[in-house]
C-alpha positions, 0 to 999 in steps of 0.5 A, a space after each residue: 500500500 502506498 501513502 497519499 504523499 507517494 501517490 501525489 508525487 507519482 501523479 505529479 511526475 506522470 503529469 510532468 512527463 506527459 507535458 514534456 512528451 506533448 511539448 516534444 511532439 509539438 516541437 517536432 510538428 512545428 519543425 516539420 511544418 517549418 521545413 516544408 515552408 522553407 522548401 516551398 519558399 525556396 521553390 517559389 524563389 527558384 521559379 521567380 528567378 527562372 521567370 526573370 531570366 531573359 
């Protein structure tokens, strides 16, 4: 049998781990979106350069 304090500590630790996992997932999603956006902007820039060439 565990005490109330041990249960409370375990719950807080679990909450912190869940929050960290959620933040990690969000950072990964943002990094993926950022990379996609950079690729799209680069492709648009290349197309614009090609149209401007005489």
